[in-house]
Residue frames relative to the residue before (quaternion, step in Angstrom):
aa qw qx qy qz dx dy dz
M 1.0000 0.0000 0.0000 0.0000 0.00 0.00 0.00
I 0.3923 -0.7132 0.5310 0.2357 3.54 -1.00 0.81
E 0.7330 -0.4593 0.2817 0.4152 3.55 -1.29 0.38
R 0.6390 0.5316 -0.3317 0.4461 3.61 0.95 -0.80
E 0.6561 0.4944 -0.3069 0.4805 3.60 0.98 -0.86
F 0.6134 0.5586 -0.3308 0.4497 3.56 1.04 -0.84
K 0.6753 0.4933 -0.2875 0.4669 3.58 0.89 -0.96
L 0.6490 0.5167 -0.3191 0.4582 3.61 0.94 -0.85
L 0.6705 0.4876 -0.2959 0.4745 3.58 0.95 -0.86
L 0.6230 0.5240 -0.3395 0.4711 3.59 1.05 -0.71
D 0.6669 0.5123 -0.2999 0.4504 3.58 0.90 -0.95
A 0.7070 0.4319 -0.2491 0.5015 3.57 1.12 -0.66
N 0.3859 -0.7327 0.4634 0.3154 3.61 1.32 0.03
A 0.3813 0.7566 -0.4481 0.2853 3.57 1.08 0.74
L 0.6252 0.5191 -0.3539 0.4630 3.62 1.22 -0.09
K 0.2607 -0.8000 0.5280 0.1154 3.54 -0.80 1.05
K 0.8205 0.0962 -0.0065 0.5635 3.59 0.99 -0.81
I 0.0296 -0.7851 0.6183 -0.0230 3.56 -0.70 1.13
Q 0.0141 -0.8067 0.5890 -0.0458 3.53 -0.82 1.07
I 0.2390 -0.6876 0.6534 0.2080 3.50 -1.35 0.37
H 0.1343 -0.8009 0.5822 0.0383 3.57 -0.69 1.14
Y 0.4226 -0.6387 0.5697 0.2981 3.51 -1.17 0.62
A 0.2113 -0.7734 0.5883 0.1055 3.59 -0.75 1.05
F 0.3374 -0.7998 0.4652 0.1735 3.56 -0.05 1.36
M 0.6894 0.4919 -0.2932 0.4435 3.60 0.81 -0.97
A 0.7282 0.3998 -0.2289 0.5074 3.59 1.02 -0.76
Q 0.2650 -0.7800 0.5042 0.2591 3.56 1.32 -0.34
G 0.6113 0.4747 -0.3709 0.5132 3.50 0.88 1.07
F 0.5375 -0.6216 0.4718 0.3196 3.55 -1.21 -0.45
M 0.1060 -0.7732 0.6212 0.0711 3.54 -1.23 0.53
I 0.3889 -0.7029 0.5480 0.2329 3.55 -1.20 0.58
V 0.0858 -0.7821 0.6171 0.0128 3.55 -0.93 1.00
A 0.0660 -0.7976 0.5995 -0.0011 3.58 -0.72 1.10
D 0.8316 -0.1128 0.0052 0.5438 3.55 -0.59 1.22
G 0.7534 -0.4185 0.1983 0.4668 3.56 0.95 0.95
N 0.6686 0.4717 -0.2946 0.4937 3.60 1.27 -0.09
P 0.3806 -0.7365 0.5045 0.2413 3.60 -0.73 0.99
L 0.4962 -0.6128 0.5213 0.3262 3.53 -1.19 0.62
E 0.1304 -0.8201 0.5568 0.0223 3.57 -0.87 1.00
T 0.5260 -0.5793 0.5118 0.3547 3.52 -1.34 0.32
S 0.6834 -0.4690 0.3474 0.4385 3.58 -1.26 0.09
K 0.6605 0.4764 -0.3018 0.4956 3.60 1.25 -0.37
R 0.5021 -0.6969 0.3705 0.3534 3.57 1.37 0.25
D 0.4269 0.6241 -0.5126 0.4068 3.57 1.11 0.74
T 0.5730 -0.5825 0.4354 0.3778 3.58 -1.11 0.60
R 0.3974 -0.7048 0.5387 0.2347 3.56 -0.88 1.01
E 0.1041 -0.8156 0.5688 0.0203 3.56 -0.66 1.11
F 0.1869 -0.7523 0.6254 0.0889 3.53 -1.16 0.76
K 0.4757 -0.7000 0.4547 0.2774 3.59 -0.86 0.92
T 0.8027 0.1665 -0.0728 0.5680 3.57 1.09 -0.71
L 0.6080 -0.5305 0.4487 0.3840 3.52 -1.30 0.41
D 0.6188 0.5577 -0.3258 0.4472 3.55 1.07 -0.80
G 0.6486 0.5235 -0.3121 0.4560 3.60 0.99 -0.81
A 0.6544 0.4958 -0.3062 0.4818 3.58 1.00 -0.82
A 0.6528 0.5092 -0.3126 0.4656 3.59 0.98 -0.84
K 0.6410 0.5186 -0.3273 0.4617 3.61 0.97 -0.79
F 0.6076 0.5428 -0.3481 0.4636 3.59 1.07 -0.72
L 0.6789 0.4801 -0.2921 0.4725 3.59 0.90 -0.92
F 0.6342 0.5299 -0.3310 0.4555 3.61 0.96 -0.82
K 0.5952 0.5833 -0.3533 0.4251 3.58 1.08 -0.76
Y 0.7391 0.3688 -0.2067 0.5244 3.58 1.13 -0.67
G 0.6075 -0.6093 0.3355 0.3835 3.57 1.25 0.31
V 0.4912 0.6384 -0.4451 0.3912 3.58 1.22 0.32
A 0.0160 -0.8134 0.5806 -0.0319 3.56 -0.58 1.17
D 0.7063 0.3947 -0.2360 0.5382 3.58 1.29 -0.22
F 0.2955 0.7326 -0.5599 0.2500 3.56 -0.38 1.27
E 0.4422 -0.6732 0.5337 0.2576 3.54 -1.33 0.36
V 0.2086 -0.7390 0.6207 0.1584 3.55 -1.21 0.53
K 0.0942 -0.7830 0.6147 0.0152 3.57 -0.79 1.10
L 0.1667 -0.8104 0.5564 0.0767 3.57 -0.37 1.21
K 0.7485 0.2034 -0.1378 0.6160 3.55 1.23 -0.47
T 0.1983 -0.8359 0.5046 0.0858 3.58 -0.43 1.19
T 0.5896 0.5256 -0.4000 0.4648 3.63 1.20 0.01
H 0.5068 -0.6775 0.4494 0.2867 3.58 -1.12 0.62
């Protein structure tokens, strides 16, 4: 989902689970909302260099309750 869709779903209270995952291959972080990664307008996964950067992005949209997954394998 792109940022605009993310905002619309947030405004409608339609997102149940928001997580920040460590992206091992990119050595950074990505935001996952209800199992769907946040994407750029070109449909590439939106990557954040730091956990702090991903958290600031979520705070910008009023999200203060989210999970952090540093290891995504079970």
